[in-house]
BAGURO-552493 format. One record per residue (C-alpha): residue in three letters; residue number from 1; y, x, z. Coordinates in pm, 1 decimal. Layout:
BEGIN
+-----+-----+----------+----------+----------+
!  aa !   i !       c2 !       c1 !       c3 !
+-----+-----+----------+----------+----------+
! ALA ! NUM !        Y !        X !        Z !
...
+-----+-----+----------+----------+----------+
END
This chain:
BEGIN
+-----+-----+----------+----------+----------+
!  aa !   i !       c2 !       c1 !       c3 !
+-----+-----+----------+----------+----------+
! GLN !   1 !  10936.8 !  12153.2 !  12023.0 !
! VAL !   2 !  10847.7 !  11794.2 !  11995.2 !
! GLN !   3 !  10802.0 !  11582.8 !  11687.1 !
! LEU !   4 !  10752.5 !  11216.9 !  11612.3 !
! VAL !   5 !  10595.5 !  11126.6 !  11291.8 !
! GLU !   6 !  10583.3 !  10778.7 !  11154.4 !
! SER !   7 !  10356.9 !  10639.3 !  10882.8 !
! GLY !   8 !  10230.1 !  10314.0 !  10739.5 !
! GLY !   9 !  10543.6 !  10169.3 !  10589.8 !
! GLY !  10 !  10563.1 !  10032.4 !  10233.2 !
! LEU !  11 !  10611.1 !   9726.9 !  10016.0 !
! VAL !  12 !  10444.6 !   9401.2 !  10135.1 !
! GLN !  13 !  10491.1 !   9032.1 !  10010.8 !
! PRO !  14 !  10614.1 !   8772.5 !  10262.0 !
! GLY !  15 !  10330.8 !   8653.5 !  10478.7 !
! GLY !  16 !  10163.8 !   8999.9 !  10467.7 !
! SER !  17 !  10076.7 !   9258.8 !  10713.1 !
! LEU !  18 !  10147.9 !   9629.6 !  10795.7 !
! ARG !  19 !  10043.9 !   9876.4 !  11052.3 !
! LEU !  20 !  10277.7 !  10146.3 !  11150.9 !
! SER !  21 !  10177.4 !  10450.5 !  11342.8 !
! CYS !  22 !  10380.3 !  10709.5 !  11545.3 !
! ALA !  23 !  10223.3 !  11035.9 !  11647.4 !
! ALA !  24 !  10407.2 !  11260.6 !  11893.1 !
! SER !  25 !  10315.2 !  11635.0 !  11890.0 !
! GLY !  26 !  10434.8 !  11959.9 !  12020.3 !
! SER !  27 !  10528.0 !  12079.1 !  12363.2 !
! ILE !  28 !  10455.2 !  11755.1 !  12570.8 !
! PHE !  29 !  10395.8 !  11713.4 !  12946.2 !
! SER !  30 !  10409.1 !  11342.2 !  12952.7 !
! ILE !  31 !  10537.9 !  11048.3 !  12763.4 !
! TYR !  32 !  10720.8 !  10776.9 !  12948.6 !
! ALA !  33 !  10874.9 !  10488.8 !  12755.3 !
! MET !  34 !  10821.3 !  10443.1 !  12387.8 !
! GLY !  35 !  10924.2 !  10198.8 !  12132.5 !
! TRP !  36 !  10979.5 !  10095.0 !  11784.1 !
! TYR !  37 !  11326.9 !  10029.6 !  11647.7 !
! ARG !  38 !  11464.3 !   9921.2 !  11304.9 !
! GLN !  39 !  11770.0 !   9930.8 !  11121.2 !
! ALA !  40 !  11856.9 !   9712.7 !  10817.7 !
! PRO !  41 !  12134.5 !   9797.7 !  10574.4 !
! GLY !  42 !  12463.0 !   9724.8 !  10716.2 !
! LYS !  43 !  12323.5 !   9657.5 !  11052.1 !
! GLN !  44 !  12290.2 !   9826.2 !  11390.7 !
! ARG !  45 !  11968.7 !   9972.5 !  11501.4 !
! GLU !  46 !  11777.2 !   9733.2 !  11730.8 !
! LEU !  47 !  11477.5 !   9751.5 !  11947.9 !
! VAL !  48 !  11174.6 !   9578.0 !  11794.3 !
! ALA !  49 !  10900.9 !   9622.3 !  12059.1 !
! GLY !  50 !  10850.1 !   9876.1 !  12335.8 !
! PHE !  51 !  10668.1 !  10007.1 !  12639.7 !
! THR !  52 !  10862.0 !  10063.6 !  12956.0 !
! SER !  53 !  10783.7 !  10357.4 !  13173.0 !
! GLY !  54 !  10581.0 !  10111.1 !  13402.9 !
! GLY !  55 !  10359.1 !  10036.0 !  13104.7 !
! SER !  56 !  10474.3 !   9683.6 !  13035.6 !
! THR !  57 !  10569.9 !   9568.4 !  12693.7 !
! ASN !  58 !  10874.8 !   9384.5 !  12558.8 !
! TYR !  59 !  10971.6 !   9233.4 !  12210.9 !
! ALA !  60 !  11256.6 !   9129.6 !  12016.2 !
! ASP !  61 !  11265.6 !   8753.6 !  12020.4 !
! SER !  62 !  11259.8 !   8767.2 !  11629.5 !
! VAL !  63 !  10926.1 !   8926.7 !  11629.0 !
! LYS !  64 !  10740.8 !   8768.6 !  11920.4 !
! GLY !  65 !  10407.0 !   8626.0 !  11823.8 !
! ARG !  66 !  10392.7 !   8824.0 !  11502.4 !
! PHE !  67 !  10404.3 !   9197.5 !  11593.7 !
! THR !  68 !  10188.5 !   9380.4 !  11845.4 !
! ILE !  69 !  10272.2 !   9712.1 !  11993.2 !
! SER !  70 !   9986.4 !   9934.4 !  12119.4 !
! ARG !  71 !   9922.3 !  10300.1 !  12212.9 !
! GLU !  72 !   9661.8 !  10568.1 !  12252.2 !
! ASN !  73 !   9754.6 !  10779.7 !  12531.5 !
! ALA !  74 !   9498.2 !  11040.9 !  12464.1 !
! LYS !  75 !   9637.4 !  11082.0 !  12108.5 !
! ASN !  76 !   9990.3 !  11045.7 !  12206.0 !
! THR !  77 !  10009.2 !  10777.7 !  11929.7 !
! MET !  78 !  10173.4 !  10452.5 !  11909.8 !
! TYR !  79 !  10116.7 !  10157.0 !  11678.5 !
! LEU !  80 !  10300.1 !   9851.0 !  11550.5 !
! GLN !  81 !  10098.3 !   9573.8 !  11401.6 !
! MET !  82 !  10313.0 !   9355.1 !  11196.1 !
! ASN !  83 !  10183.6 !   9025.1 !  11078.9 !
! SER !  84 !  10341.9 !   8725.0 !  10898.9 !
! LEU !  85 !  10618.1 !   8958.0 !  10761.6 !
! LYS !  86 !  10941.5 !   8804.2 !  10661.1 !
! PRO !  87 !  11203.6 !   8939.7 !  10424.7 !
! GLU !  88 !  11439.6 !   8974.4 !  10722.3 !
! ASP !  89 !  11198.8 !   9220.3 !  10847.2 !
! THR !  90 !  11300.5 !   9462.3 !  10575.5 !
! ALA !  91 !  11442.5 !   9777.8 !  10751.5 !
! VAL !  92 !  11364.1 !  10146.8 !  10824.6 !
! TYR !  93 !  11149.1 !  10134.2 !  11127.7 !
! TYR !  94 !  11199.8 !  10421.2 !  11372.9 !
! CYS !  95 !  10972.3 !  10556.0 !  11658.1 !
! ASN !  96 !  11152.4 !  10657.9 !  11981.8 !
! ALA !  97 !  10995.6 !  10824.0 !  12296.1 !
! HIS !  98 !  11116.6 !  10950.0 !  12619.1 !
! ILE !  99 !  10930.7 !  11278.5 !  12691.0 !
! GLN ! 100 !  10913.1 !  11521.6 !  12958.7 !
! ARG ! 101 !  10821.0 !  11883.7 !  12848.3 !
! PRO ! 102 !  10626.7 !  12126.0 !  13041.6 !
! THR ! 103 !  10943.6 !  12302.9 !  13144.8 !
! GLY ! 104 !  11046.0 !  11977.7 !  13305.1 !
! THR ! 105 !  11309.4 !  11896.0 !  13054.9 !
! VAL ! 106 !  11334.9 !  11517.8 !  12968.3 !
! GLY ! 107 !  11452.1 !  11410.2 !  12649.2 !
! ASP ! 108 !  11492.3 !  11117.8 !  12411.8 !
! TYR ! 109 !  11322.0 !  11183.0 !  12062.6 !
! TRP ! 110 !  11322.5 !  11010.6 !  11726.5 !
! GLY ! 111 !  11103.3 !  11006.5 !  11428.0 !
! GLN ! 112 !  11240.4 !  11020.2 !  11075.4 !
! GLY ! 113 !  11184.4 !  10666.1 !  11007.5 !
! THR ! 114 !  10961.9 !  10469.6 !  10758.1 !
! GLN ! 115 !  11085.3 !  10203.8 !  10519.9 !
! VAL ! 116 !  10929.6 !   9863.1 !  10543.9 !
! THR ! 117 !  11026.8 !   9628.1 !  10245.8 !
! VAL ! 118 !  10908.3 !   9264.8 !  10242.3 !
! SER ! 119 !  10964.1 !   9113.1 !   9915.7 !
! SER ! 120 !  10801.7 !   8885.9 !   9651.4 !
+-----+-----+----------+----------+----------+
END
């Protein structure tokens, strides 16, 4: 099995910072694309930031210049540094990864989500 576990969410004041982590574990041969998504109440899940299979990064326009995605391949871990947080960043943040298992099976995996609340 494969598990993605997020951590680092919480309550922060506007203008503050948080760092999210996503650790992948289990039967993993290779991790291709990875990304962070978020879903606010009453809204659709949206891509916040991600790595393509080629290793390039992309960001939602709403977070460019404020959020930075990074990864440690040796640890199968991805991070999202979020600075200058705004109330509209409040959402549940999910980690997603496209993973090939040793059997050759490729699948899309999601973490359980971590709540980020930006409020004074």
